[in-house]
Backbone as ProteinMPNN parsed JSONL, in Angstrom:
{"seq_chain_A": "MQNIELKVSGMTCGGCERSVQNALTSRAGVKSAKADRTAGVVAIEFDPAVIQRPVLEKAITEAGFQVA", "coords_chain_A": {"N_chain_A": [[273.242, 166.383, -125.891], [274.698, 166.403, -122.634], [277.546, 165.735, -120.457], [278.826, 166.209, -117.723], [280.276, 166.335, -114.175], [279.972, 166.657, -111.177], [281.445, 167.426, -108.133], [280.541, 166.45, -104.78], [279.571, 166.284, -101.31], [278.293, 164.751, -98.534], [277.795, 162.447, -99.123], [277.536, 159.251, -97.015], [276.583, 156.631, -97.822], [275.229, 154.063, -99.209], [271.875, 154.884, -99.652], [272.496, 157.609, -100.019], [273.515, 158.27, -102.269], [271.353, 157.372, -103.951], [269.306, 159.211, -102.993], [270.684, 161.254, -103.88], [270.94, 160.919, -106.726], [268.015, 160.405, -107.555], [266.609, 162.789, -106.859], [268.124, 163.778, -108.696], [267.165, 162.551, -111.417], [264.286, 163.453, -111.15], [264.786, 165.725, -112.091], [263.322, 167.81, -114.926], [265.051, 166.918, -118.232], [267.054, 165.34, -117.43], [268.963, 162.754, -117.712], [270.556, 160.994, -116.788], [271.971, 159.983, -113.458], [274.466, 159.644, -111.84], [275.691, 159.081, -108.93], [278.353, 158.51, -106.449], [280.209, 157.249, -103.813], [282.246, 156.568, -102.528], [284.102, 158.099, -104.309], [283.458, 160.258, -103.958], [281.344, 161.894, -105.973], [278.894, 162.923, -108.542], [278.273, 161.81, -112.251], [276.624, 163.336, -114.76], [274.105, 163.03, -117.389], [272.83, 165.301, -119.535], [270.34, 167.5, -120.492], [271.414, 170.859, -121.73], [270.044, 172.881, -123.175], [267.725, 172.565, -122.186], [267.986, 172.079, -119.097], [270.234, 174.224, -116.927], [273.678, 173.94, -114.952], [273.495, 175.138, -112.858], [271.089, 175.035, -111.321], [270.625, 171.733, -111.371], [273.011, 171.817, -109.702], [271.387, 173.084, -107.413], [269.805, 170.633, -106.606], [270.359, 169.445, -105.786], [271.38, 170.387, -103.219], [269.214, 171.182, -102.252], [268.311, 167.926, -101.985], [270.159, 167.832, -99.801], [272.732, 167.747, -99.03], [276.314, 168.626, -100.484], [277.694, 170.513, -102.927], [280.877, 171.081, -104.17]], "CA_chain_A": [[273.525, 165.894, -123.725], [276.28, 167.381, -122.494], [278.09, 165.431, -119.687], [279.089, 166.87, -115.971], [280.771, 165.262, -112.822], [280.188, 167.232, -110.284], [281.888, 167.107, -106.076], [279.208, 165.988, -104.253], [280.498, 166.04, -99.978], [277.718, 164.168, -97.292], [277.443, 161.362, -99.174], [278.136, 158.454, -96.596], [275.783, 155.125, -97.695], [274.639, 153.667, -100.712], [270.854, 155.437, -100.197], [272.736, 158.823, -100.023], [273.689, 158.091, -103.378], [269.65, 157.358, -104.285], [268.622, 160.412, -102.916], [271.362, 162.177, -104.957], [270.377, 160.731, -108.286], [266.309, 160.968, -106.949], [267.505, 164.611, -106.995], [268.787, 165.052, -110.113], [266.744, 162.437, -112.503], [263.499, 164.421, -111.769], [264.176, 167.172, -112.718], [263.444, 167.252, -116.708], [266.607, 167.302, -118.892], [268.312, 165.448, -117.146], [268.632, 161.146, -118.304], [271.534, 159.998, -115.942], [272.952, 160.346, -113.095], [275.37, 157.988, -111.369], [276.52, 159.077, -107.45], [280.018, 157.563, -105.927], [280.289, 158.317, -101.857], [283.919, 156.357, -102.503], [284.731, 159.38, -104.824], [282.4, 162.194, -103.751], [281.28, 162.737, -107.398], [278.005, 162.485, -109.249], [278.101, 161.912, -113.38], [274.725, 163.971, -114.611], [274.285, 163.245, -118.562], [272.009, 166.066, -119.402], [270.171, 167.842, -122.7], [271.906, 171.968, -121.697], [268.605, 173.278, -123.512], [266.175, 172.377, -120.714], [268.271, 172.945, -117.64], [271.11, 173.893, -116.894], [273.92, 172.801, -114.547], [272.789, 176.06, -111.031], [269.079, 173.992, -111.745], [271.788, 170.71, -110.987], [273.338, 172.109, -107.614], [270.613, 173.411, -105.682], [269.098, 169.936, -106.611], [271.799, 167.844, -104.872], [271.715, 170.923, -101.877], [268.103, 170.786, -102.035], [268.382, 166.457, -101.292], [270.684, 167.615, -97.79], [274.131, 167.196, -99.465], [276.871, 170.035, -100.296], [278.353, 170.553, -104.347], [281.68, 171.548, -103.87]], "C_chain_A": [[274.532, 166.334, -123.448], [276.383, 166.201, -121.465], [278.631, 166.385, -118.611], [279.715, 165.694, -115.234], [280.841, 166.405, -112.072], [280.745, 166.699, -108.452], [281.188, 167.253, -105.419], [279.731, 165.779, -102.475], [278.923, 165.62, -99.145], [277.561, 162.989, -97.855], [278.39, 159.849, -98.367], [277.278, 157.024, -96.939], [275.075, 155.388, -98.955], [272.527, 155.09, -100.971], [271.42, 156.826, -99.846], [272.946, 158.822, -101.171], [272.325, 157.969, -104.038], [269.708, 158.016, -104.353], [269.196, 161.94, -103.837], [271.171, 161.673, -106.363], [269.205, 160.259, -108.585], [266.385, 162.153, -107.945], [267.603, 165.008, -108.241], [267.363, 164.394, -111.174], [265.033, 162.607, -112.014], [263.053, 164.998, -112.104], [264.568, 166.426, -114.58], [264.13, 168.545, -117.106], [267.401, 166.798, -118.251], [268.232, 163.435, -117.209], [270.057, 161.037, -117.92], [272.063, 160.604, -115.216], [273.355, 159.145, -111.656], [276.673, 158.654, -110.16], [277.355, 157.981, -106.647], [280.098, 158.072, -104.688], [281.247, 157.534, -102.745], [284.496, 158.233, -103.527], [284.401, 160.568, -104.575], [282.435, 162.356, -105.193], [279.844, 162.09, -107.471], [278.264, 163.073, -110.754], [276.801, 162.148, -113.798], [275.236, 163.712, -116.698], [272.421, 164.205, -118.651], [271.191, 167.309, -120.703], [270.349, 169.622, -121.506], [270.298, 173.145, -121.829], [266.862, 173.2, -122.854], [266.852, 172.459, -119.25], [269.188, 172.728, -117.398], [271.885, 173.855, -114.839], [274.045, 174.142, -112.876], [272.075, 175.323, -110.788], [269.73, 172.2, -110.261], [272.005, 171.09, -110.072], [272.516, 172.296, -106.997], [268.916, 172.341, -106.17], [269.269, 168.879, -105.38], [271.531, 168.863, -103.796], [270.314, 171.021, -101.148], [267.261, 169.147, -101.169], [269.18, 166.7, -100.503], [272.227, 167.545, -97.519], [275.445, 168.955, -100.232], [277.252, 169.874, -101.758], [279.802, 171.127, -103.696], [282.423, 172.71, -104.782]], "O_chain_A": [[275.323, 166.683, -124.324], [275.362, 165.513, -121.446], [278.823, 167.533, -119.011], [279.705, 164.5, -115.534], [281.768, 167.186, -112.287], [280.342, 165.714, -107.832], [280.939, 168.442, -105.223], [280.495, 164.815, -102.438], [278.23, 166.632, -99.251], [277.092, 162.187, -97.048], [279.456, 159.407, -98.796], [277.433, 156.209, -96.03], [274.578, 156.369, -99.508], [272.168, 155.759, -101.94], [270.564, 157.397, -99.171], [272.341, 159.829, -101.538], [272.278, 158.786, -104.957], [270.103, 158.436, -105.441], [268.673, 162.983, -104.227], [271.409, 162.566, -107.176], [269.048, 159.704, -109.672], [266.28, 162.357, -109.154], [267.331, 166.074, -108.793], [266.586, 165.197, -111.691], [264.347, 161.761, -112.588], [261.893, 165.248, -112.432], [265.241, 165.561, -115.142], [264.145, 169.76, -116.906], [268.509, 167.327, -118.163], [267.271, 162.93, -116.628], [270.83, 160.984, -118.876], [272.672, 161.621, -115.55], [272.788, 158.319, -110.94], [277.895, 158.731, -110.288], [276.995, 156.847, -106.329], [280.06, 159.286, -104.486], [281.088, 157.838, -103.927], [285.17, 159.175, -103.11], [284.903, 161.65, -104.882], [283.415, 162.892, -105.711], [279.501, 161.107, -106.815], [278.445, 164.28, -110.915], [275.87, 161.441, -113.413], [276.295, 164.076, -117.209], [271.346, 163.922, -118.123], [271.797, 167.754, -121.677], [269.56, 169.701, -120.564], [269.738, 173.854, -120.992], [265.687, 173.54, -122.99], [266.193, 172.909, -118.312], [269.606, 171.57, -117.407], [271.201, 173.788, -113.818], [274.74, 173.8, -111.919], [272.359, 174.684, -109.775], [269.445, 171.848, -109.117], [271.179, 170.802, -109.206], [272.538, 171.808, -105.867], [267.733, 172.681, -106.179], [268.723, 168.091, -104.608], [271.308, 168.113, -102.846], [270.144, 170.977, -99.93], [266.34, 169.045, -100.359], [269.374, 165.618, -99.949], [272.841, 167.385, -96.464], [275.064, 170.124, -100.297], [277.102, 168.673, -101.984], [279.691, 171.653, -102.588], [283.434, 173.272, -104.362]]}, "name": "protein", "num_of_chains": 1, "seq": "MQNIELKVSGMTCGGCERSVQNALTSRAGVKSAKADRTAGVVAIEFDPAVIQRPVLEKAITEAGFQVA"}
């Protein structure tokens, strides 16, 4: 497993945090995702053999948020 933290803009409420988390955890290979709107980041634990960073970033943008 690997841990990364991505900067995410556009999160303004708890629902936004859940949207980002759900977009990530629904992907195969993602063990956990914890979004923090105040800090503007999401911490992700994932298996790099199954999913890579560009796919994680795409999941966030498809949910309507921007990866900085």
